[in-house]
N, C-alpha and C positions, 0 to 999 in steps of 0.2 A: 504494500500500500504506500509506503514512504517513497520507494523508488518511483512508482507511478506518479505520485504527487510532484516530485522533483522534475520528472520527465515532462509533466503537463504544464507546470508553471515557470520553469526556468529554462534558459537557452544558453548556448555557447555564444558569447558576444562577438567572437571573430566570424563565425559562419552564420549567425543569426538563426540557427536551427536548434531544435532540442537535442540534447546529448542522447546517444543511444543508451538503452536501458542497461546493457552490459557494462558500459563505461561507468555509469552511476553506481552499479553494484560493486564494481572493482574499487571505485573511490571510497565507498563506505567500508569495504573490507580493509583498505589501507588506513582509514581513519580509526579502525577498530572500535566503531561506534556500536554500542549494544542497544538493540531495539527492544523497548519495553512495551508489551502488548496492552498494559493497563493505562498508558499515557496516550492521549490523542495524537494522531499522526502530525497534525499541523504544528503542535507544540514541539514535537521531536524534530521536525524539519527546521524550526527556528534555531535549535541548538546545532544541528548539522550544518546549517548555512553559515554559522560563525566560523567553522573550521574548513569547510569544503573548498573555498577559493584557494587554499594553500596547495591543494592537489590538482584541481581543474578549474578553469575560469567559468563562472556562472553569472547570470544576470536575470533578474526577475523580468518576465516579459508580459506586456499588455498591448493590446491593439486598440487604438483610438480610431473611431470611425463615425461616419454620418450615415444614417439610414433614413431614406425617404419613403413614406408609405402613403398611398392614396387614401382619401377620406373613407371610402367604403370598407377598408380593411383595418382601420385603426383599432377597433375593438378586439379583433382576433390577434393582432400583432403585439399589443401592449403586454399581454401575459408572457408571450414568447420572449420578448426583449428583456423583461424583468427576470425571466428564468435563467438566461445565459449572460446577461450584460448588467452593467451598472449604467443607468440612464442619467446623464449629467443634466441635459436640458432637452426640452421639447418645444418646438416652435411650429405653430399652426399657420399654414399658408393657404392660398386659394386652391392649390392643387392637392394638399394633403398635410401630413405632419412630418417634420424633419427632426429626427432624434440624434443627439450627440451621445455616443455610447463608448464604454470601455469594456473590453472582454479579453479573456485569455485565449491564446492561439488554439489550445486544445478544444475549445467549444465552438470554434469558427464554423467547421463543417456542419455540426448539428444545428447551429443557429440558421445558417443559410438554407439547409434542407427544410426546416420547419417554416421559415419565412416564405420559401418558394411554394410550399404546399398551401399555406394559409392565404396567400395573396394571389394564387394562380400565376406566380412568377411575375407579378406586377409591382416591383419595388426596386430601389437601388441601394447599393452598399458601397461606400467609398471609404477607403482607409485614409486617415488624416496623416499627412507627413510621410506617406509611403507611396508605393505603387498603387494607383487607384485600381480597384477591382470592382467588377459589376457582377450581377447575377449571371448564371450560366447562359441564359438565353440572350442577354445583352452582349456578352463577351464573344459568343460564337455566332457566325452568320446563320440566318434561318433559311432552311430549304436549299436544295441544290448543293449542299456541302457533302457530297459523296466522298467516301474514303477510298474509293476504287481508283484505278489508274486513269480512267477517262478515255479509254479506247486506244486506237492505233496511233495516236499522235495527230499532228496538224496535217490536214489534207492539202492545203495550199502552201506550197513552199516556194 
């Protein structure tokens, strides 16, 4: 549980990706940290994080994003956003509601999946200060995007 917690909430600052589980397990072995099943995992992680940077670089990771939802889906999406994110602000516009949120990278896929289902893929998700990302349908071209080779090539050469 502790290894998964560290994997979910902390990243390697050089690569900006989560450390592999085996690397975290090896680091805990090096630290000779004794896991106590009676103490909550988050409290033990706080103790581990005081010593872990000596063995491997770690950084707590959060994604700051803006989620825009049309008016007709606000009711369905508020619960989803509160389940996976910390909502900093919400601003109602003529087209819908714009939420400023913070979430952990481990919840990104689940959040996107539930928002897509609740809004019938009619929302936008933009990462603040990073590479903007959109929902799957906005990121990929619709229709005609066959993965096949496309035939024999150009006929008019």
